[in-house]
N, C-alpha and C positions, 0 to 999 in steps of 0.2 A: 504494500500500500504506500506508505510514506517513509519507509526505512527508519522508523523510530522517531521521525521528526514530528513536532507538534503542528497543529493547525496554524499557530502564529508563525512558526518557522517557515512553513510553506508559503504563507502570504507574504512574509517579509522578503523571502528570496526572490519572489517574482512580481512584487507589487509594481515596480517601475515599468514592467513590460505589459501590464494590464491596460486595457482601454479605460476611459473614464467611468463607463457604466460598470465594468467588472471591478474597478477599484471601489465603487460605492457598495457593490455586493460584498466584496471582501471586508470592507469596513464593518458592514452589518454582521457578518459571521464572527469576526473577532470580538465585536462589542456585545454580541448576544449569543454566546455558546449554549446557554441553557435552552433558549427557544429553538435553535437549530438542531440541538441534540434530541429534543423531545417532541417537536412538532413535525408534521408532514411538510413536504416541499411546497405544496399549495398554500398551507397556512403561513409558512415563512415568507413566501412571496407576497401574500396579502398583507402581512404585518409590516413588511419592509417597503411596500409600494412598488416593488419590482416584479418582473415576470418570472415564472418558474424556469423559463428558458435561460434567463440570465444566470441563475444559480447553477444550472446544468453546464452552461458554458464556462462558468468560473471553475467548477470542479475539474474540467478537462484542461483549463489553462494552468491549474495548479499541479498538473501531472497525475491526477486521479481519474479513475474510470467513470465515476458518476457521483451524484449528490449523496448517496448513501455512505460513501467513503468519507465525505466531508462530515456527515453526521457522526460517523464512528470516531473521527478524530476529536470532534467536539465533546463526545462522551468521555473520551480519555482525559480531556482537559478538566472535566468535572469530577474526576476521581480523586483529585488532590484533597487529602484530608485536612479540612480547615476547622472542623467543629471543635476539636480539643483546644486549639489556640483561642478561638473566639469564646468558648465557654469559660476559659480561665480569665479572659479579660472581663467578661460579664460578671463572673464571680467577684472579681476585684472591685468592680463598680458597685455591686450590691453590698459588699461587705464594708466598703470605705466611704462610698459617696451616696448610696441610695440611687433611686431611679434618675434623679436630676441633681443639680448642684453645680458649684463653680468649677469642679474638677471634671465635668462630663467630657469636655473637649480633649482633655488629656487621655482619658480612657478611649475615646473614639480614635485618636491618633495612634495610640499604642495598639489597638485592635486592628487597625488598617495595616500597620507595619508587620504585625505578627502574621496576618493573612498573606501579605506580600512575600515575606521570607519563607513561609510554608510553601507557597506556590513555587518559589525559586528552587527550594530544596527538592521538591517532588517532580520538577519538570526539567532540571538541569541535564544537559547532554554531557555526561562525564567524559565520553570519548573525545568530544570536541575540546573540552576544558583541558584535558591532559595534553592534547595536541598543541594547544596554544601555549601552555607552560613550557613544553619542549622547544617550541619555536622561540620563546623568550630566552630560554637558557642558551640557545645556540646563536643568538643574534649578535652581529657586530656592534650594533647600537640600538637602543630602544628609545623612541621619541614619544613624549606624552603631549597630546594636543587636546585642548578643551577650551570652551568659551564660557563667559558669564559665570553663573553659579557653579558650574562644573569645574572651574579652575581650583576651587578649594579641595575637591575630591582628588584632582590630579596632583596637587601639592602633597596631600596625604600619601598618595601612592608613591610619589617620588621619594618622600622621606622614608617609607618602608624599604624602598629599593636601595637607597644609599647604604643601608646596614648590611646588605648581602652581596652587592655587586657595584661596579664602578662605571658601567657603560649605559646608564639610563640618563636621559636629558629631558628636563621639563621645559617646554617651549612657552615663552610668555605670549599672552594674548595680544600681540601686536604684529603688524605687517612685516617689520624688519626681522624680528626673531623667527617668524614663520617662514619667510623667504629664505633665510639662512639655513634653517633646518631642511627645507625641501631641496635646496640646491645641493646639499651634501648627502642626501638619502640615497641608498643603493638597494640592490636586490638582497643584500645580506642584512638589511635592517627590518625592524618591526616598528610600526606606528600604532600606538594605542590612542584611539579617538573616543572621548567621552562626549556624547552629543545627545542631550535630552531636550524635549520640546519645552519651549519654543526653540527651534534650532538656530544656533549662531552660525552665520555664513562663513566667516574667515577660517575657522579650524576645519570645516568640511572641505573647503576649496583646497586648503593646504594638504590635507590627507589625500584628496583625489590626485593632486599633482605628485605626491610621493608615491602613490600607487602606480601612477604612470611611469615612474622611474624604477618600478619593480619591487618596491617595499611591500611587506606583508602588513595589511591594515587590519587591526582588531578593533571592532566597533562595539562600544557599550552604549545602548540606547534604551528608550522606554516606549518606542512606538514603531510599528511596522511601516509607518509612512516616512521614516527618516531617509532623507535623500542619499546619505552615505551608504546605505545598503546596496546601492547599485555597483559600488566598486570595492566593498569590504571583502577581505579574504576570509575572515571569520567574524561572527557577530553574536552578540547576546542581547535579545530583546527582553528586558526585565519588567516585571510588574511594578507599578508606581502609584497605585491608587492611594489617595490621601484626602482627608477632610481639610487639610492645610491648603493654603493658596499656592504652594509649590508642590510639584510631584515628589513623591517619597524617594529619598536616596538610600534608605536602609538596605534594600536588596543589593544595590551596587556596592555598598561598603562590605557586605557579607561576601559577595562574590570575589572582590578584589583582595580582601584579607585572606580568603581561602587560597586564592591563586598564588599569593606571595608566600604563604606557608608551603605550598606545593613546590614553588620555585626554590625556596631555601632547602627543602629536602632533596630536590633534584641536584642542586649544586654541591650538596654534601659538605665535606671537610672544608672546602674553600669558603663557603658561606659562613660556617661556624667560626673559622679563623678571622674572617673580616668583621663579624659581629664583635668578637673579643677586642680586636684592634680599634674599632670605631668607638666602643664604650670606653676603653682605656684612654684614647686620645681626648675624648670629650671631657672626661673626668680631669685629665691633666690641664686642660684649658679652662677648667672651672665653669663648664657649661651648666652643671647641675648644682642645686642648693644642697649643701652637705654640712 
């Protein structure tokens, strides 16, 4: 059917190739997996305002035989066990806040992030994750590109990398730094692009140019509509549902922390020795309060 890929993966991989009508159908499928999984094709068409033929054409455009296979993938997406996390958050709310109260938004935010992380854990393609870690371990240089809010996450990723390797470079969110990075990128390099909606143009264009020079682009995003999917070598489309006015970054933090742990394990003794040296040097420089 889909070689273990999720419905979101399939849509993300081919979204840029779809016609406008099929993109609208794909948007509906990704946003309404429960309806697609449980209702007939005719009902889905009626609810979406599109024709049954459009959804049949979408299934073929995604490399599937028919709409039933789309439904099957949506059912798989719904098997993610969420109740235990949500129940814990609700229990916390009942025990400490009651049904309402000034802390209700805190609980809603925590509940949303627990669902997001649960979905990440249960849907992650581990084979792809291991492949990306191995690519990072063998890279001549790793470039970190991000814009706007995502720069903070890129800085955190860079700080983790400094402890275990010396070939990562955080690219500042300005044209001069990005052009310098792109001009020196090669096929032996990896570019990590963090691009969450609303998408910042400059890092995406820089990553696309680096891809044109042969660099391996790893995309971290929260939407199957991200324009960088068209040229990414590997990508992770992460859940980001949130009552907050920004999309949640919690799943991205979990993914990147896990990948850095995997990278440290892959590098073995070299990473361990660098961690020791880095800590010793920082202590000698008086970086830490002691």
